[in-house]
C-alpha positions in Angstrom: -33.1 6.1 28.8 -31.3 2.8 28.2 -30.0 0.5 31.0 -27.7 -2.4 31.3 -29.2 -5.7 31.8 -29.0 -6.4 35.5 -28.8 -10.2 35.0 -25.4 -9.8 33.3 -23.7 -7.4 35.8 -23.3 -7.3 39.6 -25.6 -5.2 41.7 -24.4 -2.5 44.1 -23.6 -3.7 47.6 -26.4 -3.1 50.0 -29.9 -1.7 49.4 -29.5 1.4 51.7 -26.2 2.6 50.2 -26.9 1.8 46.5 -28.6 5.1 45.8 -25.6 7.0 47.1 -23.1 5.0 45.0 -25.3 5.2 41.7 -24.8 8.0 39.3 -26.9 9.1 36.4 -25.0 10.1 33.2 -26.4 11.6 30.1 -24.3 10.8 27.0 -25.4 12.8 24.0 -29.1 12.6 25.2 -29.0 9.0 26.2 -29.5 8.5 30.1 -27.8 5.7 31.9 -27.6 4.8 35.6 -24.3 3.3 36.6 -23.2 1.6 39.8 -20.4 3.2 41.7 -18.9 0.0 43.0 -18.4 -1.2 39.5 -17.0 2.0 38.2 -14.4 2.0 41.0 -12.9 -1.1 39.5 -11.0 1.3 37.4 -10.2 4.2 39.7 -8.2 6.2 37.2 -11.0 6.4 34.7 -13.2 9.5 34.4 -16.3 8.0 35.6 -14.6 6.6 38.8 -13.3 10.1 39.5 -16.7 11.5 39.0 -18.1 9.0 41.6 -15.5 9.8 44.1 -15.8 13.6 43.8 -19.6 13.8 43.8 -19.6 15.5 47.2 -16.9 18.1 46.3 -17.3 21.6 44.7 -19.2 22.3 41.6 -15.9 23.5 39.9 -14.3 20.0 40.4 -17.4 18.3 38.9 -17.6 20.7 35.9 -13.9 19.8 35.1 -14.9 16.2 34.6 -18.2 16.7 32.7 -19.8 19.1 30.3 -22.8 20.0 32.6 -24.4 18.9 35.8 -28.0 19.0 37.0 -28.1 19.1 40.9 -31.9 18.4 41.0 -31.6 15.3 39.0 -28.1 14.5 40.1 -27.3 13.8 36.4 -24.0 14.5 34.7 -24.1 15.5 31.0 -21.4 14.6 28.4 -21.5 15.8 24.8 -20.0 12.6 23.5 -21.0 9.8 21.1 -23.5 7.4 22.8 -22.8 4.5 20.6 -19.1 4.7 21.5 -19.9 4.9 25.2 -22.0 1.7 25.0 -18.8 -0.1 24.0 -16.6 1.7 26.4 -18.8 1.0 29.4 -18.4 -2.7 29.0 -14.9 -2.6 30.2 -16.2 -2.1 33.7 -18.1 -5.4 33.6 -16.1 -7.6 31.1 -12.6 -6.2 31.4 -12.3 -5.7 27.6 -13.7 -3.6 24.9 -15.1 -4.5 21.5 -15.8 -1.8 18.8 -19.0 -2.1 17.0 -19.2 -2.0 13.2 -19.5 1.5 11.6 -17.5 3.2 14.4 -14.3 4.9 13.2 -11.3 3.4 15.0 -9.4 6.7 15.3 -12.6 8.4 16.7 -13.1 5.5 19.1 -9.4 5.9 20.4 -10.2 9.5 21.1 -13.3 8.4 23.0 -11.2 6.0 25.1 -8.7 8.7 25.8 -11.5 11.1 27.0 -12.9 8.4 29.4 -9.3 7.7 30.5 -9.5 4.0 29.6 -6.2 2.4 28.7 -5.8 1.1 25.1 -4.6 -2.3 26.5 -8.3 -3.1 27.2 -9.1 -3.0 23.5 -9.6 -6.5 22.1 -7.0 -7.9 19.7 -9.5 -8.1 16.8 -10.3 -4.4 17.2 -6.5 -3.5 17.4 -6.1 -5.1 14.0 -8.7 -2.7 12.5 -6.8 0.3 14.3 -3.6 -0.8 12.7 -5.1 -0.9 9.3 -6.6 2.6 9.8 -3.1 3.8 10.9 -1.7 2.6 7.7 -4.3 4.3 5.6 -3.7 7.5 7.4 0.0 7.3 6.9 -0.6 6.8 3.2 -2.9 9.8 3.1 -0.3 11.9 5.0 2.3 10.9 2.5 0.1 12.0 -0.4 -0.7 15.3 1.4 3.0 15.9 2.1 3.9 15.4 -1.6 1.3 17.8 -2.6 2.5 20.4 0.0 6.1 20.0 -1.0 5.0 20.9 -4.6 3.1 23.9 -3.5 5.7 25.0 -1.0 7.9 28.0 -2.3 10.5 28.8 0.3 12.3 32.1 -0.5 15.3 30.9 1.5 16.0 28.0 -0.9 18.9 28.6 -3.2 18.6 28.8 -7.0 20.3 25.5 -7.5 17.9 23.7 -5.1 15.0 25.5 -6.9 16.1 24.3 -10.3 16.7 20.8 -8.9 13.1 20.7 -7.6 11.7 22.1 -10.8 13.6 19.4 -12.8 12.4 16.6 -10.4 8.8 17.7 -10.9 9.3 18.0 -14.6 10.7 14.4 -15.0 8.8 12.6 -12.3 5.3 14.3 -11.9 3.4 14.5 -15.2 0.5 16.1 -13.3 2.4 19.1 -12.2 2.5 21.0 -15.5 2.0 20.7 -19.2 5.7 20.4 -20.1 5.9 17.5 -17.6 2.9 15.8 -19.2 4.4 16.2 -22.6 7.7 14.6 -21.5 5.9 11.7 -20.1 4.0 11.2 -23.3 7.2 11.4 -25.3 8.9 8.9 -23.0 6.0 6.5 -23.4 6.2 6.7 -27.2 10.0 6.1 -27.1 9.4 3.0 -25.0 6.8 1.7 -27.5 9.1 2.5 -30.5 12.1 0.8 -28.9 10.1 -2.3 -28.1 8.7 -2.5 -31.7 12.2 -1.9 -33.2 13.6 -4.8 -30.9 11.0 -7.2 -32.3 11.4 -6.1 -36.0 15.1 -6.4 -35.8 14.7 -10.3 -35.4 12.8 -10.7 -38.7 15.2 -12.3 -41.3 13.8 -10.3 -44.2 14.7 -7.1 -42.4 18.2 -8.1 -41.5 21.3 -7.6 -43.6 24.6 -9.3 -43.9 27.9 -7.6 -42.5 31.3 -7.9 -44.0 31.8 -11.4 -42.4 28.5 -12.8 -43.7 26.6 -12.6 -40.3 23.1 -11.5 -40.2 22.7 -8.3 -38.3 20.0 -5.7 -37.7 19.1 -3.2 -40.5 21.0 0.1 -40.2 17.8 2.0 -40.0 16.5 0.0 -37.1 19.9 0.2 -35.5 19.8 4.1 -35.8 16.3 4.2 -34.4 17.5 2.0 -31.4 20.4 4.3 -30.7 18.1 7.3 -30.7 15.8 5.7 -28.1 18.8 4.6 -26.0 20.0 8.2 -26.1 16.7 9.5 -24.9 16.6 6.9 -22.1 20.1 7.8 -21.0 19.4 11.5 -20.8 16.2 10.9 -19.0 17.9 8.7 -16.5 20.7 11.1 -15.8 18.3 14.0 -15.3 16.1 12.1 -13.0 19.2 10.9 -11.0 20.7 14.4 -10.9 17.5 16.1 -9.7 16.6 13.3 -7.2 16.5 14.5 -3.5 17.6 11.1 -2.3 20.0 9.5 -4.8 20.6 6.3 -2.8 16.9 5.6 -2.6 16.6 6.5 -6.3 19.3 4.1 -7.3 17.9 1.2 -5.2 14.4 1.7 -6.4 13.1 -1.3 -8.3 11.7 0.7 -11.3 14.9 2.7 -11.5 17.0 -0.5 -11.6 14.8 -1.6 -14.5 15.5 1.7 -16.3 19.2 1.2 -15.7 19.1 -2.4 -16.9 17.3 -1.3 -20.1 20.1 1.0 -21.1 23.1 -0.8 -19.8 23.3 -3.6 -22.5 23.6 -1.0 -25.2 26.9 0.5 -23.8 28.3 -2.9 -22.8 27.7 -4.1 -26.3 29.6 -1.1 -27.6 32.4 -1.8 -25.3 32.7 -5.5 -26.1 32.4 -4.8 -29.9 35.1 -2.2 -30.1 37.4 -3.2 -27.3 36.6 -6.8 -26.7 38.6 -8.2 -29.6 41.7 -7.3 -27.9 40.8 -9.2 -24.7 39.1 -12.3 -25.9 38.2 -14.2 -29.1 35.7 -12.9 -31.5 33.3 -15.9 -30.9 33.1 -15.2 -27.1 32.5 -11.4 -27.9 29.5 -12.3 -30.2 28.0 -14.7 -27.6 28.3 -12.1 -24.9 26.7 -9.4 -27.1 23.8 -11.8 -28.0 23.2 -12.5 -24.2 23.3 -8.8 -23.4 21.0 -7.8 -26.3 18.3 -10.1 -24.8 18.3 -7.9 -21.7 16.7 -5.3 -23.8 13.4 -6.9 -23.1 13.6 -5.3 -19.6 12.6 -1.9 -21.1 9.0 -3.1 -21.5 8.8 -2.8 -17.7 9.4 0.9 -18.1 5.8 1.2 -19.1 4.8 0.6 -15.4 6.2 4.1 -14.6 3.6 5.7 -16.9 0.7 3.3 -16.2 -1.2 3.5 -13.0 -3.0 0.3 -13.9 0.2 -1.7 -14.1 1.3 -0.2 -10.8 -1.9 -1.3 -9.1 -1.5 -4.7 -10.5 2.1 -4.9 -9.1 1.0 -3.9 -5.7 -1.9 -6.3 -5.7 0.3 -9.1 -6.5 2.6 -8.1 -3.6 -0.5 -8.3 -1.3 -1.4 -11.7 -2.8 1.9 -13.5 -2.0 0.0 -15.8 0.5 -2.5 -16.8 -2.2 0.1 -17.2 -4.9 2.1 -19.4 -2.4 -0.9 -21.6 -1.8 -1.4 -21.9 -5.6 2.2 -23.0 -6.1 2.0 -25.4 -3.2 -1.2 -27.0 -4.6 0.3 -27.3 -8.0 3.6 -28.6 -6.7 2.0 -31.3 -4.7 -0.2 -32.4 -7.6 2.6 -32.3 -10.1 4.7 -34.7 -7.9 1.8 -37.1 -7.1 0.4 -37.4 -10.7 3.8 -37.5 -12.4 4.9 -40.4 -10.1 1.5 -42.3 -10.6 1.8 -41.7 -14.4 5.3 -43.1 -14.5 4.3 -46.2 -12.5 1.2 -47.0 -14.5 2.9 -46.5 -17.9 5.8 -48.8 -17.3 3.8 -51.8 -18.5 3.4 -50.4 -22.0 6.4 -51.2 -24.4 6.1 -47.8 -26.1 5.9 -45.7 -23.1 6.7 -42.0 -23.2 7.3 -41.7 -19.4 11.1 -42.5 -19.2 11.5 -41.2 -15.6 9.6 -39.2 -12.9 11.5 -36.0 -13.4 10.7 -36.2 -17.1 7.0 -36.9 -16.2 7.0 -33.5 -14.4 6.6 -31.8 -17.7 3.6 -33.9 -18.6 2.0 -33.2 -15.2 2.5 -29.5 -15.6 0.9 -29.1 -19.0 -1.9 -31.4 -17.9 -2.8 -29.8 -14.7 -2.6 -26.3 -16.3 -5.0 -27.7 -19.1 -2.4 -26.8 -21.9 -1.9 -30.4 -23.2 0.8 -30.0 -25.9 0.5 -33.8 -26.7 4.1 -34.4 -26.9 3.9 -36.8 -23.9 0.7 -38.6 -23.3 -0.5 -41.9 -21.6 -1.2 -45.1 -23.6 -2.6 -47.3 -20.9 -6.1 -47.2 -19.5 -4.9 -46.5 -16.0 -2.6 -43.8 -17.3 -5.6 -42.1 -19.0 -7.7 -42.2 -15.9 -4.8 -40.6 -13.9 -4.5 -37.9 -16.6 -8.3 -37.2 -16.3 -8.1 -36.9 -12.5 -4.9 -34.7 -12.7 -6.4 -32.0 -15.0 -9.6 -32.0 -12.9 -7.6 -31.4 -9.8 -5.5 -28.9 -11.7 -8.6 -26.9 -12.6 -9.7 -26.9 -8.9 -6.3 -26.0 -7.6 -6.0 -23.0 -10.0 -9.5 -21.8 -9.4 -9.5 -21.7 -5.6 -6.9 -18.9 -5.1 -8.1 -16.8 -8.0 -10.9 -15.2 -6.3 -8.8 -13.9 -3.3 -6.2 -12.5 -5.9 -8.8 -10.6 -7.8 -10.5 -9.4 -4.7 -7.1 -8.0 -3.5 -6.8 -6.2 -6.7 -10.2 -4.7 -6.5 -9.8 -3.7 -2.9 -6.4 -2.1 -3.5 -7.6 -0.2 -6.5 -10.7 1.1 -4.7 -8.5 1.9 -1.7 -6.2 4.1 -3.8 -9.1 6.1 -5.2 -10.4 6.6 -1.6 -7.0 7.7 -0.4 -6.7 10.3 -3.2 -10.2 11.6 -2.5 -9.3 11.8 1.2 -6.0 13.7 0.5 -7.8 16.2 -1.7 -10.5 16.6 1.0 -7.8 17.2 3.7 -6.2 19.8 1.6 -9.3 21.7 1.0 -10.0 21.7 4.8 -6.4 23.0 5.3 -6.9 25.6 2.6 -10.1 26.9 4.3 -8.5 27.1 7.7 -5.5 28.8 6.2 -7.8 31.5 4.7 -9.5 32.1 8.1 -6.1 32.4 9.8 -4.9 34.8 7.1 -7.8 37.1 7.8 -7.6 36.9 11.5 -3.9 37.0 12.1 -2.2 38.7 9.3 0.7 40.0 11.5 1.4 36.5 12.8 1.5 35.2 9.3 4.1 37.8 8.3 6.2 37.0 11.1 6.2 33.2 10.6 5.8 32.2 6.9 4.0 28.9 6.5 2.2 29.4 9.9 -1.2 29.4 8.1 -0.6 25.8 6.9 0.5 24.6 10.4 -2.4 26.4 12.0 -4.8 24.9 9.5 -3.5 21.5 10.4 -4.0 22.2 14.2 -7.4 23.8 13.6 -8.7 20.9 11.6 -8.7 18.5 14.6 -12.2 17.0 14.2 -13.5 13.6 13.5 -11.8 13.7 10.0 -8.6 15.1 11.3 -5.5 13.0 10.3 -3.1 12.9 13.3 -0.2 12.1 11.0 -0.4 15.4 9.2 1.2 17.2 12.1 4.5 16.3 10.5 3.5 16.6 7.0 5.0 20.1 6.4 8.7 19.1 6.7 11.6 19.2 4.5 12.4 16.3 2.2 15.3 15.3 4.5 13.0 14.7 7.4 10.9 11.5 7.0 7.3 11.6 8.1 7.0 9.8 11.4 4.0 7.7 12.4 2.1 8.8 15.4 1.5 5.7 17.5 -2.0 5.5 18.7 -1.4 2.3 20.6 
């Protein structure tokens, strides 16, 4: 038996009536005596209802607890005692704090059982709940994608079936061997195209055209054309099979794919049709500017590399740390460039002509690059330079650890989410097999009922509330279930 410290909480009113207003509860084998007057501070809670109905029939009492011992006047609840220790504090302090190690989702279920409003949960604990909700939403999305791949609705038309097959073939390398082969071929085309772009700038590999201008070798140009043809076919097939073409076109990575193939066709148009609209010199300048855009195709590698995707998401999570880094560097560059300009004015051969020109010196000094094209020549200027690169090292080192930590946290989180999604699918499959054996007639009347029953039957401590909407069509977005 554990008891609450009497020095921290109010006693029951009166010595003669305190026994009548005290109730003994047994929470998962842990016994506790609670004062009725304190429990009545929240009359809508389960414990307050239990105090007020203690003289009523046994059926009413049994509806509020799992078991009742009239001899000991003890109410038994098959609940988590650790969670109850946190919940009972609301009667004395007016707020609830979750202890470490308690699942926020399970704790919310405990609060709902004891009929305690979620508004009494402290703000610091609500933030943990919000984070857990986001994780469950991501798990639900992963499970939904897997279920959509496994779903074979006989009512779907042949066109939709082919569209879904083509989408999996082009977008999901893990779905089949042909899809994996296409992903590898696309990766090789990206590498070959990038190498050809670099080799085409070597003067020894260039040839002269009829006008005497240096252009790419015809062989490299042919390889470039073949790569662009593959990228074009790939983009068109992915766009045609996309279930949501607006979202596909506005996706960042798809915009990169579009920009990677756009310069080739624009150059063709300007080369063959531009001479009639503008001067040849302007056409050549436009062609050179657009050919530089081919470097965007290197970002296509992120579509085939989970590591690059993880790095991108980690940098998005580190905007605050990156902003602090830029702020530190910006302040230091402005201060030390102004000091360097002021201290170097007394030297007749000074290289610091103005404060804006000194910005370049401050940047390469604080980042410890030090090209040596601009350097101080006075003693005070050298002291200023020494202090500037020391401050630059400190300014760069401070936000680096949080950025690396965000990367590690996000990477580990993705691995945990994938494991959790697979675990949930295994539970759903086991429940589906049980329902198949028990209710074969119901399964024949309602296709897919086994999956829905599996999601309903898996309501345990590991149940994901958001999965109730996971088995939807692609036109219906997965809605979050608000726990607050």
